[in-house]
N, C-alpha and C positions, 0 to 999 in steps of 0.2 A: 280379206281377199285383196291382194295387191293388183291382180290382173285376171280377168275372166269372170265367168258367171256360173253359179250353181243353182239347182232347183232343190227345194225342200219338199220331202215326201213323208207322209204318215202311213203307217200300216192300217189297212181297213180292218175293222173289228174281228173278223174271223181268222182262221188259220190258212186261208187260201193263198197267202203270199202276195195278194194284190195290194197296191198302194195308190194313194191319191196325192197329187201335187197340191201343196198348200201355199207355195210361194216361190219367188225367185230372189236370189241375193246377188246383187251386181258387184262390180269392182268397187273397192273401198267399203263394202258392207262387211258384216261379220256374222258368225254363227257360233254356237257352243256357249252362249252366255249363261245358260242355266247351270252348266258345270262350273263356270267361274264364280257364280253367286253362291254356290253351296259352300258349307264350311270345309276348310282344308281337311283332307283325310276321309271325307264322306263320299261314298260311291253314289253317282247320280244316274237315274234311268233316263235314257235319251227320249226326247219328245218327238224327234223327227230324224230322218236320214237325209244327208245332202248328196247329190250326184252332180258331177261336172256336166255342164251343158255347152260350154264354149269349146273351141278347138284345143285350148290349153288353159292352164291356170297356174297362178303363183300365189302361195299362201304365206302369211306371216303367222307363226304359232306363238301364242302367249299362254304359258301354263298357269294353272290356278295359283301355285306357290309364288311365281314371279308377279302375278297380278296383285296378290295380297301384299307382297313385300313392297311393291311400288306405291301402293296406297299407304301402308304403314310408315314408310320412309318419307312420305310427303312428296314423292317424285311424280305422282299421278294425282291430279286434282280429284277430290271426292265427287265433284260434279259429274265426272266420267262414270263413276259407280252408279249415281242416280240415273244417268242416261241409259246405262246398260240394264238397270232394273226396269226402267220404263219400256224398253224394247222387249225384254223378256215377258213382261206382263201383256203387252200388246200381242205378241206372238202366241202366247198361251190362249188368249181370248180368241184370236183368229183360228187357231188349231181346233179349239172346241167347237167352233161354228162349222168347221169343215169335216167333222167326223161323220 
C-alpha cells in the first residue's frame, strides 16, 4: 500500500455473509503474502478479504512470478522472503484467534 489504509476481514464460519475485522493494514504495509509464498502455478485460497477504509488508496502490485524472479536473480534479498514468511505466520495465528 503506497497510500491509504485497508481493513482485513474474515468470513464468519456460517453462510450468513457476516464478516469480522481481523486487522488494519496502513500505508507501506502489504497483503497477499500467502499467495506470494505458494509455489508458482498453485492456486491459493484466500485467508481474508481487504476493504479500503481511507478516502482513497494507491497500490503497488507485485505478482508471484515477478517476486520469485527477483529472488532467483538475486535482485531481492532473501531476508525479504523470511520477513514475508514471518508476517504470514503471525497473521495466520492472529486470524485463528479471531475466528
